[in-house]
N, C-alpha and C positions, 0 to 999 in steps of 0.2 A: 549897590550898597544896600544893606537891610538896616534900616534903624529899629533898635529896640529900646523903647521907651519904658523907663522905670518911674513908677510913682508910688511913693512911700514917704511915711514920716521921717524913715530913715534912708532916704534916697542915695547918699554916698556910700552908707555902708552896703546896701543892697547892689549898688552899681559894681562895687568893688568885689564883692562875693561873686556876682555874675561874670565879671571880666576874669576872675581867678578860675572859675568853672570852665569858661570858654577857653582859656589859656591851657589849663590842663587837659581838656580834650583835643585841642590843636597839637599838643605834643604827644599824645596817645596815638593820634593819628598819623603824625609824622613818623612816630616809631613804628607803626604798622606798614607804612608805606616803605620804609627802608628794610624791614624783615622781608616783605612781600618781593621786593626788589631783588634780595639776595636769594630766595627761593627760586625767582625766574633766572636768574644768573646761574644756578647751579643746574637747573634743567638744560640751559643753554650749552653749559660747558659738558655735561653728560651726553648731550646727543649730537653736539657738533653743529647746530644752527640756531639762529637767533629766534625769538619770539615772532617776530613779524613773518618768518616763513612757516611757523606753526600756524599762525592766523591765516596765511594764504592758503595754506593746505586744508583748513577747516572751511575756508569760504569756497574753494572749489571743488570741494567734496573728496579729496585724496587723502584725507588725515585716516590714518589707521587707527580707528576708535576703539580697537581691542586692546590698545595699549593704555593701560590705566594712568599712567604717567602722563600721557598726553592729554587725558581729560583733566587730571589734576592740575595741570600746567595751564590749561585754558580756563580752569576755575580760578586760578591765582591771577591771571590776567583780568578777569572780570572783577575779581576783588580789588585789585589795584585801581581800576577804573572807578570803582563805588568809592574807595577811600578818598581818591584824589578830588571828587565831586563833592564829597562830604566836606573835606578840608577846605575847599573853596568856599563853601556856605558859611562855615565858621569863621574865615578870615574876613569876610565881607560884612560882618555884623558890626555894627556902630552903636554903642550903648548912649543913650541921650537921658 
């Protein structure tokens, strides 16, 4: 947990504004995560295998990296990982 300490003559108002901004960012991140999941699902449906299989191919060097969809697909996986980490950071903020 990360404590965010607010010191102000208007501490409650500032805390409320900061909480609102954090909540808004969390909602935006959740929306982005869901959109990214839908993109991953569309790639899985299009190519008939799951993301784990794609990542295994990338890892073992058998991925056809001439296919731009595969490069985009991997990029979406990385984006999803980044979004989840960022959301976790925001979810662990405690405003004091």
